[in-house]
DORO-750876 format. One record per residue (C-alpha): z negated, y negated, x; residue in three letters; residue number from 1. Coordinates in nm, 3 decimals. Example, Ala and Ser with C-alpha at 12.3 -4.5 7.8 and 13.67 -1.06 7.14 Angstrom:
// DORO-750876
+---------+---------+---------+------+-----+
:       z :       y :       x : type : seq :
+---------+---------+---------+------+-----+
:  -0.780 :   0.450 :   1.230 :  ALA :   1 :
:  -0.714 :   0.106 :   1.367 :  SER :   2 :
+---------+---------+---------+------+-----+
***
This chain:
// DORO-750876
+---------+---------+---------+------+-----+
:       z :       y :       x : type : seq :
+---------+---------+---------+------+-----+
:   2.027 :  -9.454 :  10.280 :  MET :   1 :
:   1.744 :  -9.229 :  10.132 :  GLN :   2 :
:   1.799 :  -9.000 :   9.825 :  PRO :   3 :
:   1.615 :  -9.084 :   9.503 :  ASN :   4 :
:   1.296 :  -8.876 :   9.464 :  THR :   5 :
:   1.057 :  -8.869 :   9.164 :  PRO :   6 :
:   0.749 :  -9.060 :   9.221 :  PRO :   7 :
:   0.446 :  -8.843 :   9.298 :  ARG :   8 :
:   0.182 :  -8.827 :   9.025 :  ALA :   9 :
:  -0.135 :  -8.996 :   9.091 :  THR :  10 :
:  -0.462 :  -8.802 :   9.061 :  PRO :  11 :
:  -0.556 :  -8.978 :   8.735 :  TRP :  12 :
:  -0.227 :  -8.875 :   8.577 :  GLN :  13 :
:  -0.293 :  -8.510 :   8.663 :  THR :  14 :
:  -0.634 :  -8.522 :   8.504 :  ALA :  15 :
:  -0.496 :  -8.661 :   8.182 :  ASP :  16 :
:  -0.251 :  -8.375 :   8.146 :  ARG :  17 :
:  -0.522 :  -8.111 :   8.187 :  VAL :  18 :
:  -0.729 :  -8.286 :   7.923 :  ALA :  19 :
:  -0.437 :  -8.292 :   7.682 :  ASP :  20 :
:  -0.381 :  -7.918 :   7.727 :  ALA :  21 :
:  -0.743 :  -7.840 :   7.656 :  LEU :  22 :
:  -0.740 :  -8.053 :   7.342 :  VAL :  23 :
:  -0.425 :  -7.879 :   7.218 :  ALA :  24 :
:  -0.580 :  -7.534 :   7.278 :  ALA :  25 :
:  -0.896 :  -7.637 :   7.096 :  SER :  26 :
:  -0.694 :  -7.749 :   6.794 :  TRP :  27 :
:  -0.506 :  -7.419 :   6.792 :  ALA :  28 :
:  -0.830 :  -7.220 :   6.795 :  VAL :  29 :
:  -0.973 :  -7.440 :   6.520 :  LEU :  30 :
:  -0.666 :  -7.399 :   6.303 :  LEU :  31 :
:  -0.679 :  -7.015 :   6.351 :  GLY :  32 :
:  -1.042 :  -7.004 :   6.241 :  LEU :  33 :
:  -0.962 :  -7.216 :   5.936 :  MET :  34 :
:  -0.682 :  -6.976 :   5.836 :  VAL :  35 :
:  -0.912 :  -6.673 :   5.864 :  LEU :  36 :
:  -1.186 :  -6.844 :   5.665 :  LEU :  37 :
:  -0.952 :  -6.963 :   5.389 :  LEU :  38 :
:  -0.766 :  -6.623 :   5.342 :  ARG :  39 :
:  -0.844 :  -6.459 :   4.994 :  PRO :  40 :
:  -1.080 :  -6.158 :   5.008 :  PRO :  41 :
:  -0.903 :  -5.826 :   5.032 :  GLY :  42 :
:  -0.572 :  -5.976 :   5.128 :  ALA :  43 :
:  -0.407 :  -5.759 :   5.390 :  PRO :  44 :
:  -0.379 :  -5.903 :   5.734 :  ALA :  45 :
:  -0.027 :  -5.978 :   5.831 :  PRO :  46 :
:   0.137 :  -5.686 :   6.000 :  GLN :  47 :
:   0.434 :  -5.669 :   6.217 :  PRO :  48 :
:   0.749 :  -5.553 :   6.046 :  GLU :  49 :
:   0.821 :  -5.181 :   6.082 :  THR :  50 :
:   1.123 :  -4.979 :   5.978 :  PRO :  51 :
:   1.097 :  -4.806 :   5.631 :  PRO :  52 :
:   0.973 :  -4.444 :   5.643 :  PRO :  53 :
:   1.225 :  -4.162 :   5.612 :  ALA :  54 :
:   1.256 :  -4.005 :   5.262 :  LYS :  55 :
:   1.081 :  -3.668 :   5.236 :  ILE :  56 :
:   1.175 :  -3.399 :   4.970 :  ARG :  57 :
:   0.866 :  -3.310 :   4.768 :  VAL :  58 :
:   0.808 :  -2.959 :   4.620 :  ASN :  59 :
:   0.692 :  -3.070 :   4.276 :  ARG :  60 :
:   0.574 :  -2.719 :   4.178 :  ALA :  61 :
:   0.348 :  -2.712 :   4.480 :  ALA :  62 :
:   0.241 :  -3.070 :   4.423 :  ALA :  63 :
:   0.134 :  -2.992 :   4.066 :  SER :  64 :
:  -0.100 :  -2.715 :   4.175 :  ARG :  65 :
:  -0.466 :  -2.817 :   4.182 :  PRO :  66 :
:  -0.608 :  -2.873 :   4.525 :  ALA :  67 :
:  -0.798 :  -2.583 :   4.670 :  GLY :  68 :
:  -1.156 :  -2.595 :   4.802 :  PRO :  69 :
:  -1.213 :  -2.821 :   5.104 :  ASP :  70 :
:  -1.454 :  -2.588 :   5.272 :  PHE :  71 :
:  -1.389 :  -2.321 :   5.530 :  TYR :  72 :
:  -1.280 :  -2.046 :   5.500 :  PRO :  73 :
:  -1.037 :  -2.147 :   5.227 :  TRP :  74 :
:  -0.945 :  -1.862 :   4.985 :  VAL :  75 :
:  -0.604 :  -1.865 :   4.819 :  ARG :  76 :
:  -0.635 :  -1.860 :   4.438 :  PRO :  77 :
:  -0.553 :  -1.525 :   4.272 :  VAL :  78 :
:  -0.217 :  -1.550 :   4.088 :  PRO :  79 :
:  -0.242 :  -1.548 :   3.708 :  VAL :  80 :
:  -0.113 :  -1.217 :   3.573 :  LEU :  81 :
:   0.071 :  -1.197 :   3.238 :  PRO :  82 :
:  -0.145 :  -1.092 :   2.943 :  ALA :  83 :
:  -0.142 :  -0.721 :   2.865 :  ALA :  84 :
:   0.062 :  -0.635 :   2.554 :  PRO :  85 :
:  -0.147 :  -0.611 :   2.236 :  ALA :  86 :
:  -0.231 :  -0.264 :   2.116 :  ALA :  87 :
:  -0.005 :  -0.154 :   1.828 :  PRO :  88 :
:  -0.154 :  -0.177 :   1.479 :  ALA :  89 :
:  -0.308 :   0.147 :   1.358 :  TRP :  90 :
:  -0.105 :   0.331 :   1.098 :  THR :  91 :
:  -0.231 :   0.632 :   0.906 :  PRO :  92 :
:  -0.071 :   0.963 :   0.995 :  PRO :  93 :
:   0.218 :   1.070 :   0.780 :  GLU :  94 :
:   0.106 :   1.280 :   0.488 :  LYS :  95 :
:   0.243 :   1.634 :   0.453 :  PRO :  96 :
:   0.538 :   1.673 :   0.220 :  ARG :  97 :
:   0.493 :   2.039 :   0.137 :  THR :  98 :
:   0.310 :   2.249 :  -0.118 :  GLY :  99 :
:   0.396 :   2.058 :  -0.434 :  GLY : 100 :
:   0.680 :   2.078 :  -0.681 :  PHE : 101 :
:   0.911 :   1.847 :  -0.876 :  PHE : 102 :
:   1.149 :   1.941 :  -1.156 :  THR : 103 :
:   1.355 :   1.758 :  -1.419 :  LEU : 104 :
:   1.395 :   2.074 :  -1.629 :  LEU : 105 :
:   1.768 :   2.007 :  -1.672 :  ALA : 106 :
:   1.825 :   2.380 :  -1.728 :  ALA : 107 :
:   1.482 :   2.480 :  -1.863 :  PRO : 108 :
:   1.544 :   2.853 :  -1.909 :  LEU : 109 :
:   1.668 :   2.878 :  -1.548 :  ASN : 110 :
:   1.411 :   2.651 :  -1.386 :  ASP : 111 :
:   1.274 :   2.754 :  -1.045 :  GLU : 112 :
:   0.919 :   2.634 :  -1.118 :  ILE : 113 :
:   0.865 :   2.720 :  -1.485 :  PHE : 114 :
:   0.953 :   3.005 :  -1.714 :  ASN : 115 :
:   0.936 :   3.028 :  -2.093 :  ALA : 116 :
:   0.642 :   3.203 :  -2.253 :  SER : 117 :
:   0.746 :   3.502 :  -2.464 :  ASN : 118 :
:   0.464 :   3.677 :  -2.648 :  HIS : 119 :
:   0.290 :   3.702 :  -2.984 :  GLY : 120 :
:  -0.007 :   3.498 :  -3.097 :  ASN : 121 :
:  -0.143 :   3.703 :  -3.385 :  ALA : 122 :
:  -0.492 :   3.720 :  -3.238 :  ASP : 123 :
:  -0.512 :   3.351 :  -3.136 :  THR : 124 :
:  -0.552 :   3.021 :  -3.322 :  PHE : 125 :
:  -0.179 :   2.945 :  -3.279 :  TYR : 126 :
:   0.024 :   2.963 :  -3.600 :  GLY : 127 :
:   0.334 :   3.107 :  -3.436 :  GLY : 128 :
:   0.463 :   3.317 :  -3.148 :  ASP : 129 :
:   0.607 :   3.172 :  -2.826 :  TRP : 130 :
:   0.984 :   3.223 :  -2.831 :  LEU : 131 :
:   1.220 :   3.129 :  -2.540 :  PRO : 132 :
:   1.493 :   3.040 :  -2.790 :  GLU : 133 :
:   1.273 :   2.753 :  -2.907 :  ASN : 134 :
:   1.333 :   2.583 :  -2.569 :  ILE : 135 :
:   1.667 :   2.404 :  -2.532 :  VAL : 136 :
:   1.821 :   2.151 :  -2.296 :  SER : 137 :
:   1.826 :   1.799 :  -2.444 :  ARG : 138 :
:   1.846 :   1.444 :  -2.303 :  SER : 139 :
:   1.838 :   1.578 :  -1.947 :  GLY : 140 :
:   1.515 :   1.773 :  -1.997 :  GLY : 141 :
:   1.350 :   2.051 :  -2.196 :  ALA : 142 :
:   1.305 :   2.022 :  -2.572 :  PHE : 143 :
:   1.036 :   2.251 :  -2.720 :  LEU : 144 :
:   1.092 :   2.313 :  -3.091 :  GLU : 145 :
:   0.854 :   2.425 :  -3.363 :  VAL : 146 :
:   1.039 :   2.624 :  -3.627 :  ARG : 147 :
:   0.939 :   2.737 :  -3.974 :  ARG : 148 :
:   0.979 :   3.109 :  -4.047 :  LEU : 149 :
:   0.999 :   3.209 :  -4.411 :  ALA : 150 :
:   0.839 :   3.544 :  -4.493 :  GLY : 151 :
:   0.710 :   3.608 :  -4.137 :  ALA : 152 :
:   0.356 :   3.720 :  -4.053 :  ALA : 153 :
:   0.306 :   3.384 :  -3.886 :  LEU : 154 :
:   0.471 :   3.087 :  -4.060 :  PRO : 155 :
:   0.599 :   2.923 :  -3.741 :  PHE : 156 :
:   0.751 :   2.986 :  -3.400 :  SER : 157 :
:   0.667 :   2.761 :  -3.107 :  ALA : 158 :
:   0.767 :   2.680 :  -2.749 :  GLY : 159 :
:   0.567 :   2.694 :  -2.428 :  GLU : 160 :
:   0.651 :   2.686 :  -2.056 :  MET : 161 :
:   0.420 :   2.787 :  -1.771 :  GLN : 162 :
:   0.450 :   2.766 :  -1.393 :  SER : 163 :
:   0.521 :   3.082 :  -1.202 :  ARG : 164 :
:   0.242 :   2.998 :  -0.952 :  LYS : 165 :
:  -0.110 :   2.860 :  -0.976 :  THR : 166 :
:  -0.217 :   2.521 :  -0.836 :  TYR : 167 :
:  -0.545 :   2.352 :  -0.752 :  SER : 168 :
:  -0.660 :   2.002 :  -0.648 :  TYR : 169 :
:  -0.400 :   1.727 :  -0.662 :  GLY : 170 :
:  -0.206 :   1.503 :  -0.898 :  ARG : 171 :
:  -0.020 :   1.643 :  -1.200 :  TYR : 172 :
:   0.243 :   1.424 :  -1.369 :  GLU : 173 :
:   0.486 :   1.454 :  -1.659 :  THR : 174 :
:   0.730 :   1.231 :  -1.842 :  ILE : 175 :
:   0.732 :   1.341 :  -2.206 :  LEU : 176 :
:   0.772 :   1.233 :  -2.566 :  GLN : 177 :
:   0.537 :   1.430 :  -2.795 :  PRO : 178 :
:   0.635 :   1.589 :  -3.124 :  ALA : 179 :
:   0.588 :   1.372 :  -3.433 :  ALA : 180 :
:   0.460 :   1.499 :  -3.765 :  GLY : 181 :
:   0.135 :   1.612 :  -3.923 :  SER : 182 :
:   0.035 :   1.960 :  -3.810 :  GLY : 183 :
:   0.204 :   1.937 :  -3.468 :  LEU : 184 :
:   0.029 :   1.952 :  -3.128 :  VAL : 185 :
:   0.179 :   1.863 :  -2.788 :  THR : 186 :
:  -0.012 :   1.970 :  -2.477 :  ALA : 187 :
:   0.025 :   1.925 :  -2.101 :  PHE : 188 :
:  -0.245 :   2.110 :  -1.907 :  PHE : 189 :
:  -0.361 :   2.345 :  -1.631 :  THR : 190 :
:  -0.508 :   2.675 :  -1.741 :  TYR : 191 :
:  -0.644 :   3.003 :  -1.618 :  THR : 192 :
:  -0.864 :   3.251 :  -1.802 :  GLY : 193 :
:  -0.926 :   3.613 :  -1.894 :  PRO : 194 :
:  -0.553 :   3.660 :  -1.957 :  TRP : 195 :
:  -0.509 :   3.617 :  -1.578 :  PHE : 196 :
:  -0.838 :   3.780 :  -1.478 :  GLY : 197 :
:  -1.022 :   3.448 :  -1.423 :  ASP : 198 :
:  -1.292 :   3.246 :  -1.597 :  PRO : 199 :
:  -1.155 :   2.997 :  -1.847 :  HIS : 200 :
:  -1.093 :   2.672 :  -1.649 :  ASP : 201 :
:  -0.865 :   2.405 :  -1.798 :  GLU : 202 :
:  -0.763 :   2.036 :  -1.782 :  ILE : 203 :
:  -0.579 :   1.888 :  -2.085 :  ASP : 204 :
:  -0.370 :   1.601 :  -2.211 :  ILE : 205 :
:  -0.300 :   1.644 :  -2.583 :  GLU : 206 :
:  -0.128 :   1.458 :  -2.867 :  PHE : 207 :
:  -0.158 :   1.514 :  -3.241 :  LEU : 208 :
:   0.168 :   1.448 :  -3.423 :  GLY : 209 :
:  -0.015 :   1.294 :  -3.721 :  LYS : 210 :
:  -0.114 :   0.989 :  -3.509 :  ASP : 211 :
:   0.073 :   0.929 :  -3.184 :  LEU : 212 :
:  -0.105 :   0.602 :  -3.112 :  THR : 213 :
:  -0.389 :   0.811 :  -2.966 :  LYS : 214 :
:  -0.421 :   1.039 :  -2.662 :  ILE : 215 :
:  -0.681 :   1.313 :  -2.610 :  HIS : 216 :
:  -0.832 :   1.429 :  -2.278 :  PHE : 217 :
:  -1.039 :   1.743 :  -2.225 :  ASN : 218 :
:  -1.152 :   1.986 :  -1.953 :  TYR : 219 :
:  -1.326 :   2.324 :  -1.936 :  PHE : 220 :
:  -1.527 :   2.522 :  -1.687 :  ARG : 221 :
:  -1.589 :   2.886 :  -1.766 :  ASN : 222 :
:  -1.494 :   2.822 :  -2.127 :  GLY : 223 :
:  -1.729 :   2.526 :  -2.182 :  LYS : 224 :
:  -1.639 :   2.159 :  -2.229 :  THR : 225 :
:  -1.878 :   1.867 :  -2.185 :  LEU : 226 :
:  -1.710 :   1.529 :  -2.235 :  GLN : 227 :
:  -1.374 :   1.528 :  -2.419 :  PRO : 228 :
:  -1.240 :   1.179 :  -2.492 :  ALA : 229 :
:  -0.987 :   1.009 :  -2.722 :  THR : 230 :
:  -0.818 :   0.676 :  -2.643 :  PHE : 231 :
:  -0.598 :   0.436 :  -2.836 :  ASP : 232 :
:  -0.259 :   0.381 :  -2.676 :  LEU : 233 :
:  -0.085 :   0.042 :  -2.656 :  PRO : 234 :
:   0.228 :   0.206 :  -2.801 :  PHE : 235 :
:   0.339 :   0.490 :  -3.028 :  ASN : 236 :
:   0.390 :   0.784 :  -2.796 :  ALA : 237 :
:   0.653 :   0.933 :  -3.028 :  GLY : 238 :
:   0.892 :   0.638 :  -2.980 :  ASP : 239 :
:   0.990 :   0.703 :  -2.617 :  ALA : 240 :
:   0.900 :   0.915 :  -2.313 :  PRO : 241 :
:   0.607 :   0.783 :  -2.106 :  HIS : 242 :
:   0.439 :   0.887 :  -1.781 :  LEU : 243 :
:   0.115 :   1.086 :  -1.823 :  TYR : 244 :
:  -0.092 :   1.225 :  -1.537 :  ALA : 245 :
:  -0.428 :   1.351 :  -1.419 :  PHE : 246 :
:  -0.571 :   1.378 :  -1.070 :  GLU : 247 :
:  -0.803 :   1.671 :  -1.007 :  TRP : 248 :
:  -1.039 :   1.644 :  -0.710 :  ARG : 249 :
:  -1.347 :   1.845 :  -0.610 :  PRO : 250 :
:  -1.563 :   1.547 :  -0.716 :  ASP : 251 :
:  -1.395 :   1.457 :  -1.045 :  GLY : 252 :
:  -1.091 :   1.416 :  -1.268 :  ILE : 253 :
:  -0.910 :   1.093 :  -1.359 :  THR : 254 :
:  -0.645 :   1.066 :  -1.634 :  TRP : 255 :
:  -0.360 :   0.811 :  -1.626 :  PHE : 256 :
:  -0.109 :   0.660 :  -1.869 :  VAL : 257 :
:   0.194 :   0.482 :  -1.720 :  ASP : 258 :
:   0.012 :   0.478 :  -1.386 :  GLY : 259 :
:  -0.305 :   0.314 :  -1.519 :  GLU : 260 :
:  -0.638 :   0.503 :  -1.513 :  PRO : 261 :
:  -0.769 :   0.565 :  -1.864 :  TYR : 262 :
:  -1.061 :   0.804 :  -1.828 :  TYR : 263 :
:  -1.265 :   0.969 :  -1.553 :  ALA : 264 :
:  -1.545 :   1.220 :  -1.532 :  THR : 265 :
:  -1.889 :   1.101 :  -1.421 :  VAL : 266 :
:  -2.015 :   1.162 :  -1.064 :  PRO : 267 :
:  -2.190 :   1.495 :  -1.025 :  GLY : 268 :
:  -2.041 :   1.639 :  -1.345 :  ASP : 269 :
:  -2.138 :   2.012 :  -1.345 :  PRO : 270 :
:  -1.857 :   2.099 :  -1.587 :  GLY : 271 :
:  -1.563 :   2.036 :  -1.352 :  LEU : 272 :
:  -1.315 :   2.323 :  -1.330 :  PRO : 273 :
:  -1.289 :   2.490 :  -0.990 :  VAL : 274 :
:  -1.036 :   2.773 :  -1.033 :  THR : 275 :
:  -0.666 :   2.719 :  -0.961 :  ALA : 276 :
:  -0.454 :   2.750 :  -1.274 :  GLY : 277 :
:  -0.101 :   2.753 :  -1.403 :  LYS : 278 :
:   0.067 :   2.432 :  -1.516 :  VAL : 279 :
:   0.172 :   2.450 :  -1.882 :  MET : 280 :
:   0.322 :   2.238 :  -2.159 :  PHE : 281 :
:   0.379 :   2.332 :  -2.521 :  SER : 282 :
:   0.458 :   2.225 :  -2.877 :  ALA : 283 :
:   0.295 :   2.421 :  -3.160 :  TRP : 284 :
:   0.115 :   2.429 :  -3.494 :  SER : 285 :
:  -0.201 :   2.627 :  -3.565 :  GLY : 286 :
:  -0.335 :   2.860 :  -3.827 :  LYS : 287 :
:  -0.493 :   2.706 :  -4.143 :  PRO : 288 :
:  -0.831 :   2.695 :  -3.964 :  SER : 289 :
:  -0.685 :   2.427 :  -3.732 :  MET : 290 :
:  -0.569 :   2.193 :  -4.009 :  GLU : 291 :
:  -0.895 :   1.996 :  -4.003 :  GLY : 292 :
:  -0.805 :   1.891 :  -3.650 :  TRP : 293 :
:  -0.425 :   1.853 :  -3.641 :  HIS : 294 :
:  -0.359 :   1.797 :  -4.013 :  GLY : 295 :
:  -0.161 :   1.988 :  -4.272 :  LYS : 296 :
:   0.174 :   2.117 :  -4.137 :  PRO : 297 :
:   0.410 :   1.879 :  -4.317 :  THR : 298 :
:   0.634 :   1.821 :  -4.015 :  PHE : 299 :
:   1.011 :   1.875 :  -4.048 :  PRO : 300 :
:   1.159 :   2.203 :  -3.927 :  ASP : 301 :
:   1.279 :   2.177 :  -3.567 :  GLY : 302 :
:   1.051 :   1.891 :  -3.468 :  ALA : 303 :
:   0.945 :   1.914 :  -3.108 :  GLY : 304 :
:   0.847 :   1.772 :  -2.770 :  THR : 305 :
:   1.084 :   1.634 :  -2.505 :  LEU : 306 :
:   0.980 :   1.689 :  -2.142 :  VAL : 307 :
:   1.195 :   1.509 :  -1.882 :  ASN : 308 :
:   0.994 :   1.573 :  -1.566 :  CYS : 309 :
:   0.693 :   1.767 :  -1.431 :  VAL : 310 :
:   0.550 :   1.739 :  -1.079 :  SER : 311 :
:   0.248 :   1.838 :  -0.874 :  PHE : 312 :
:   0.134 :   1.670 :  -0.550 :  THR : 313 :
:  -0.144 :   1.851 :  -0.360 :  PRO : 314 :
:  -0.449 :   1.645 :  -0.266 :  LEU : 315 :
:  -0.380 :   1.451 :   0.055 :  GLY : 316 :
:  -0.004 :   1.515 :   0.040 :  HIS : 317 :
:   0.295 :   1.296 :  -0.039 :  ASP : 318 :
:   0.547 :   1.517 :  -0.217 :  THR : 319 :
:   0.804 :   1.384 :  -0.469 :  PRO : 320 :
:   0.659 :   1.307 :  -0.810 :  SER : 321 :
:   0.769 :   1.201 :  -1.159 :  CYS : 322 :
:   0.630 :   0.851 :  -1.101 :  SER : 323 :
:   0.888 :   0.802 :  -0.823 :  ASP : 324 :
:   1.167 :   0.785 :  -1.083 :  ARG : 325 :
:   0.980 :   0.653 :  -1.386 :  TYR : 326 :
:   1.070 :   0.324 :  -1.553 :  THR : 327 :
:   0.823 :   0.208 :  -1.812 :  LYS : 328 :
:   0.976 :   0.138 :  -2.155 :  PRO : 329 :
:   0.979 :  -0.230 :  -2.248 :  THR : 330 :
:   0.755 :  -0.269 :  -2.550 :  ALA : 331 :
:   0.469 :  -0.488 :  -2.662 :  GLY : 332 :
:   0.124 :  -0.383 :  -2.545 :  ARG : 333 :
:  -0.201 :  -0.386 :  -2.742 :  THR : 334 :
:  -0.557 :  -0.335 :  -2.626 :  ALA : 335 :
:  -0.674 :   0.022 :  -2.586 :  ARG : 336 :
:  -1.017 :   0.154 :  -2.672 :  THR : 337 :
:  -1.185 :   0.482 :  -2.589 :  GLY : 338 :
:  -1.432 :   0.679 :  -2.790 :  ARG : 339 :
+---------+---------+---------+------+-----+
***
């Protein structure tokens, strides 16, 4: 008995199979072309799956730096240096604190800066001699009295103090309350003259006791004065001590009341004093020939001037001064006028 064997394909069957394979391949190619033609523009072509990339640590500081030039040779950028510190602000050099003086005159007859004048005035316009006993300590300062003398050659005695040394350009200050009463004169001034072997040079602040709402300024060179001035004050100077000053420079003089400038010489004034002088202050009454200026002497016996401070600061210096401790009295102010 023979085993079963598959029947052998006939030649026509073999040809049909080859044709079927070719048709199937043609359809596959056609379908592939259709897929490529119908794919949206820009769509990425399918890629084979790949494992995800390993995570890499990024130096963010380096990544934030701008990219360098892409040409050769590449030059590394110069590191930015910190800004140089700003130059310190200019400050003026410290002013010298020597050469001046400051005194409160608490013990006037033993003061280191001033001494009391002690001489007769028979041949002057003063109506009394300078007597040290007319200077007493009062209210923390020096009180200069004007006394009446019955039966004396001169009807009054007066008080004056003068510095032991002479002084030149700078600022002169005083805190004082002038004497009140007709016939009285209060003066704060620098002076030198024939008495000291010099020409008569002087700078004045003066008050007349008959009207203490006014202040008088004057100056002399070699005994001559050019432009004296009188100003109304915004207060009665006899009511309380105030700060009075003048600043003497080679090019002019300026007078001050309570720190405010009141009067100044004109530029190029040929009458400016040039000789160093003593600093003086006084309270007095004159001979009858002076009554037309300061009034009849009707003041009470013992009236006088209170001086609480005197100072001098040389030009360009910064020494202690009366203005450092001065407090302006609280009082109503009125307009001032000069004439």
